[in-house]
N, C-alpha and C positions, 0 to 999 in steps of 0.2 A: 503493499499498502503505501505510494507513493505520500511525502511530508504535502501537506497545507494546508487553509487557510478551513477556516468551517464553512461546507458548502454552502451554509446556510446564508454565509455576510455576503455581504452587496461586494464586499471586493473580491468575491472569489468565484460572483455571477457578474463582474466584469466582464468584457470586450479586449484579446490580448489588441496592441494594432504595431505591434513589429514587426512580425513575419507571414504568412497564408504557407509557403512552400520548404524545404528544404535548397529548395537551387535560390531564392535568393541570396542578391547582394549585401542584403540588411544582415548587419551583425545582430548572432544571436543574445540574449539578455543571460542570462548568468540563470544558476536553475535558482543559487540562491535569493540570490535580485528579485525572484520574485512572490519566493515563499522562501523568507528566511527562516530560522530558529528559534523555536520554546525552549525555556524550560521544561523540563517533565514535572507534573503534579500529584499522578496517578500515586498511592501509597503502593511501595515495592510489592507486599506480599500479594495487592489484590489478582485475581488468577483467571482464567477459562479452559475449558476441556473440553475439547472437540471431537465428536464421532466421527471416522471414516471408515465405514468398510470396505473390511480388505485387510486395513489394521487391530491387530491381536490390543491393543491396547490404545485408549482415546489420546488425545495432542495436549495435552499438557502447552501453552503458552499466558504465561505476564500481559497483559493488555499497559495499557498507557497513551492514556489520551490528552495527556500533557502536547505534546508535540504538535496540534494539530488531528488530525484520525487517520493517521500513519498507525498508531496502534494499538489500533483496536480491529478486530474479526470480522471484515464483511462477508456477504451472505456469499458474494462473486467467488472468493476464495476458498468458499466450502463449497462451492462450484467446481467447479476447474479442481479444488483434489478429491473432489469425489469421480472423479471422470476419467481422472489416469488413472486415482485405486478403481475403477471399473476392468478401463483400454490393458490394463498392466494385468489385469484377471485374465485375462483370454489373452494377451499380446505380450510376453515379460519385454521383448525385446524394445518396446517403444524406450525402456531407461538400463537397461543391460549395457553393461561397460556406456551409458552417453554420457558428456557432461552437460550440466546441465542449469542455466541463470534463469532467475528470477526477478523480471525488475519490479521498482515498487512494493518489495516486502512486506516492510512495516514490521508484524510479525511475524517475518517468514512461512506461514505455516504452509502454503504453496509445496516451498520451495524442503523445509520438513518434510513434509508426507509424504513425494521424492525420495529423498536419501534416507527413509526408512523404509519404502516398501522395496526397492535395491538397495543394497548396502554397493553396489562395484557399481554404482554412475557417483558422479561426483558433480558435487550443486551450488552453485553461490545465491545463498542466496542476499540482498542488495536497496542500496535507498539511499538517502543524507544520514551525512555523519553520526544526524541525534539520535538516530535510532539503530546504531550499531549496536549500543549495549543490549537493546532489544534483544532480538535481533541473535543475535553470541551467548546471550540471556537463555531463551529459547531455543534454540539447539541444543543447548549444554542440557538440558531438561530430558528432553525425545531421546537426541544419539549423543550421549556423555563418551568423556573423551577419552581414551583406551589408557591405563594405570601402570605407570612403568612399572620393568619385573627386572629388581637390583641385579648384577653378574651376581654369580655364588660365591664367594667371601676362599676356594679356593680355587679360584682362578686369577693368573695376574695380574687381570683389566680390572679396572672398573666402573667399566662404561657401565651404562642404567639401558635396558633395549627395552622397546615397546610392540607390544603387540598388535594389532592395527589401526585402526587412528579414525576419528569424524569424517562423515564426508560430506558434512552440508557445510558451508564456511561464512561468513560473514563480511561484507564488503561493501566501501565504499563507492557509489553510482550515482554522477550527479546527471543527470538526463541534459542531452544537449554537448554534451562537454565535449572530449579525444577521445576517445578509449586507448590508444594507440598506447599508452604509461601507467594502462590499467594489468597489477597485480594478478587479474579472469586471464586467462587462455579466451582469449577475445574469437581469434578462429576458429579454433578447436571447438569450440561452442556447437550442440548438437541440436539440443532442444529449446527456445525464449518463451519463459512464464509469465502470464501479465495478469493477475485483477485487481477490476478497480485503482485502474488506471486514469479514467478518462471522469471527470469534476472539473479539475482546473483548467480553465480554459486558454490562461496567459500561456501553460506549459507545452499544451498541444503544438506547435512549429517543435517543442522541442523534446517529446518524447521518440515521434516520429523520427526526429536527426538521428535520435539514438536505432533506434528499428531498424533505419535504414543503414547502419554503419554496422550491429548485427551481422544483417540480411542483406549483404550486397548482391548486387544482380550476378547470377549464373550461381551464388550457393547455391546447391542444396543443404534445405532446415525446416524443420515446423516450427510453428510461433502454437500457438493456443492465446485463445486473446480473453476476457471476460469481463463484463459488466453489468455494471444496474443502471438503467437506464430512467433519467433524472431531472435533464433539462432539452429546450429545444436545440443548445448551444453543442449536446456529444453529434449531432449531426456535420456540424463544421468540423470534427474532427474528425469521422469516417470520411464526410467528403475533398478532405484533405490528402487523407492514410489513401483511397482510393486512386492514385497519381502512383503509388508507390507500389501497394500489392493488394490482392487478388484479396474479396473477402471470404469466405468459403463457411456456411453454415455448419456444425455438426449434428451431425442424422446418426453415428453410430452409438448414442451414449445407450444404457441402461431404459429398457423400455418403462416409460412413464416417468422417466424423471425428466426429459426436456422441460415435459408437457406439467411440472412442478415446478422449477424457478424457470420460467416462463411466466406465472401465477403472481413472480414478484417481481416482474419487471426487469428478471435477468437472462443477459446471450448469449456464446457461448460460439465463437468462431476459431478458423484456422485461417492465421495472415501465408500467402505466397508468396513471395516479390516478383514482381514484374519486371518482365524482359526488355 
């Protein structure tokens, strides 16, 4: 979940006058300048548990509404999590040994679910800096880091070994910024996940630029995009997006699932980069 002001505030409903496409000669503003960070306000002990079919245990999430809307679990994240869990139960290759990146992760729910489903996957949950601690805490709660095992005293070495490793990593990623210096292996990403990233209109061009950078023309990759319809401004985003991506409505979800989340105003699509 991207860090933004409250969607109900007048500021968040204002229209962007900066750019309308990723090909504009006008410089894009920084994400931080559009949505400045705010300190957390929610007590550290507050948490929720999300049940995802296909997982043995509920996903534990610390939540924090202080930094805006990012630190809270929203319906679109649960819908996307249930979808990838269902598809994984049919075809595990969608995650097996795949490198996965979630945009606007917020609590990290969707990426954590992907990491739980298949330990062989490598997952990066991303958002603004102020949400890094929250994502890191939630990743650790659900997929604890391995415990170092000291080398036996009868050996000549004091080296400590670690069996296994956590496959979900929390990383800062601000939309619109250059990805070449990222710690994430951007060119190796196989799957991009994005849930509820559409409601802050000034950031639309930044999100589209990042999607284009992650999926350059000619690269074969999947992008799963889920959002809740809130206002007419959403149409502007998808009008901008269609210049770069075909938008394919997901039809292979579990029977009855689409009808259920459709009543909540949630949509789930696959994006395919246009050539």
